[in-house]
C-alpha positions as CSV (number, residue, x, y, z in Angstrom):
1,X,122.8,147.1,209.0
2,X,125.9,145.0,209.1
3,X,129.2,145.2,210.9
4,X,132.5,144.0,209.7
5,X,132.6,141.2,212.3
6,X,130.5,138.1,211.6
7,X,129.2,137.9,215.2
8,X,128.0,141.5,215.5
9,X,124.4,140.3,215.9
10,X,125.1,138.3,219.0
11,X,127.8,140.5,220.6
12,X,125.5,141.9,223.3
13,X,125.5,145.5,222.3
14,X,121.7,145.4,221.5
15,X,120.9,144.2,225.0
16,X,119.7,147.4,226.7
17,X,117.4,145.6,229.1
18,X,119.3,146.9,232.1
19,X,119.2,150.5,230.9
20,X,115.9,152.0,232.2
21,X,113.8,149.0,231.4
22,X,110.5,148.6,233.2
23,X,107.1,147.0,233.0
24,X,105.1,147.5,229.9
25,X,101.9,149.4,230.3
26,X,98.7,148.0,228.8
27,X,97.5,150.1,225.9
28,X,100.8,151.8,225.1
29,X,101.9,151.3,221.5
30,X,105.6,150.6,222.0
31,X,106.0,149.2,218.5
32,X,105.1,152.5,216.9
33,X,107.8,154.3,218.9
34,X,110.3,151.6,218.2
35,X,109.7,151.8,214.5
36,X,110.4,155.5,214.5
37,X,113.5,155.0,216.5
38,X,114.6,152.1,214.2
39,X,114.6,154.5,211.2
40,X,116.8,156.9,213.0
41,X,119.1,154.2,214.4
42,X,119.5,152.7,210.9
43,X,120.4,156.2,209.5
44,X,123.0,156.7,212.3
45,X,124.4,153.2,211.8
46,X,124.8,153.9,208.0
47,X,126.7,157.1,208.9
48,X,128.9,155.3,211.4
49,X,129.7,152.7,208.7
50,X,130.5,155.5,206.3
51,X,133.2,156.8,208.5
52,X,134.7,153.4,209.2
53,X,133.1,152.6,212.5
54,X,132.8,148.8,213.1
55,X,129.2,148.1,214.2
56,X,130.4,145.2,216.2
57,X,132.1,147.7,218.5
58,X,129.6,150.6,218.6
59,X,126.2,151.2,217.1
60,X,122.8,152.9,217.5
61,X,120.1,150.7,219.0
62,X,116.4,151.4,218.7
63,X,114.3,151.3,221.9
64,X,111.3,152.9,223.6
65,X,110.8,154.8,226.8
66,X,108.1,154.0,229.4
67,X,105.6,156.2,227.5
68,X,106.2,154.4,224.2
69,X,108.2,157.2,222.6
70,X,111.1,156.1,220.4
71,X,114.6,156.3,221.8
72,X,117.9,155.7,220.1
73,X,120.7,154.6,222.3
74,X,124.4,154.5,221.5
75,X,125.8,151.2,222.7
76,X,129.5,150.3,222.4
77,X,132.7,149.1,223.8
78,X,134.5,151.9,225.7
79,X,137.5,152.0,223.4
80,X,135.3,152.3,220.3
81,X,133.2,155.0,221.9
82,X,136.3,156.9,222.8
83,X,137.5,156.7,219.2
84,X,134.1,157.9,218.0
85,X,134.2,160.8,220.5
86,X,137.7,161.8,219.2
87,X,136.3,161.8,215.6
88,X,133.4,164.0,216.6
89,X,135.7,166.3,218.6
90,X,138.0,166.6,215.6
91,X,135.0,167.5,213.4
92,X,133.8,170.1,215.9
93,X,137.3,171.6,216.1
94,X,137.6,171.7,212.3
95,X,134.2,173.4,211.8
96,X,134.6,175.8,214.6
97,X,132.2,173.9,216.8
98,X,131.7,174.7,220.5
99,X,133.2,172.4,223.1
């Protein structure tokens, strides 16, 4: 995935260590869960790019929970997340979606 900004890899949005992080448990295959989450995160990031979202401002990030299950987190700057929410709300309104 690539964002339009050159520094998107080091902008801190992938740092989710403070969000529910804990000790790793011996014998739990965290990598398998992360790989599954990575596929989904990449798909969402491609969709975000497709609608003009700058991945240096908001993007999907692959992670795992304490049981090793894949988790996809949405990380972003508040203004960018607000713009994404407006886009999704407009899509829901146009398609008769529930609010």
